[in-house]
N, C-alpha and C positions, 0 to 999 in steps of 0.2 A: 396969105393967100386966105379966100374963102372955102368953107367946106360944109361937104353934105351928106346927110347919112342916107343910104336909103336901101330900103330890107325888100327881100324880095322871098317867092317861095320857090323859084324852079332853076335849076342849077343853070338852063339855058339862059338865063334874064344874064347872069353874070358872065357869062361869056360872051356875049351882045355887048354889053357894058366895057368889055375889055376890050373889043372890037373898033367899037365909038371909041376910046380914049385915044385912039392911035390917028384917028381922021381928026380927031376937035379937040386936040390939046391938052386932054387932063387924064391924070393918075386917076386907080384905083389902089387901094388899100386895103389888102384883107385884116381884120382885129384880129390879133390872137385870143386863141379859144379860152386862156386864162382869166386875162381882162373881162369881169364883169361887172356892170352897171349898178354900182352903191346905191345909188338914188333914184325913189320912183315918186309917183305922184298916184296919190287915190282923191277924188274930188277936191283938189287942188292943196291937199296936203303932203307935204315932204316924208315920206318914210323913207330909214337910211335903215339897208340891210343891215345886220349883227354879223360879226367874226366872232373868233375862237379869244380872241387880244380882250375883249372887253371883262372886266372884273367885276363882277357883280356880289361880290362875299357882304357887301356894306351894307344890301339888302335882306340881309338872312337874317337880322334878330326884328326884322319888322314883320316878315313872314312866320317865324318861328312860333309853335304852341299858338297859333288864333284857330285851329282846327277852319283853315280855308278851304273849301271844295270846290274846285273847279267847274264841275257839273253845276252847281249852284248859282257861282258866277254866270258862267253863262247863259242859265234862264234869268235871271234879276239885271245886271248891268248891260248885258249885250243884246237886249231884244229891239226891235226894231217897232218905232212907234207906227200904228196901221193906221 
């Protein structure tokens, strides 16, 4: 069965959709609050949200003792070209 996702701002919109579903033979399924979209896209690049299960201990030896300051990285590497 085909599915569609509708985003709305007003609660009355949801109530209207539920009423319409009785007459036009479709169902309204409310998502679980725990369900979070894990993948998003920014300028066509897929971004996967992190969770606590990821083990980053392997990267510890790369950054330890390098005296890397995040402020300096933001100034040099993350600047947009104008």
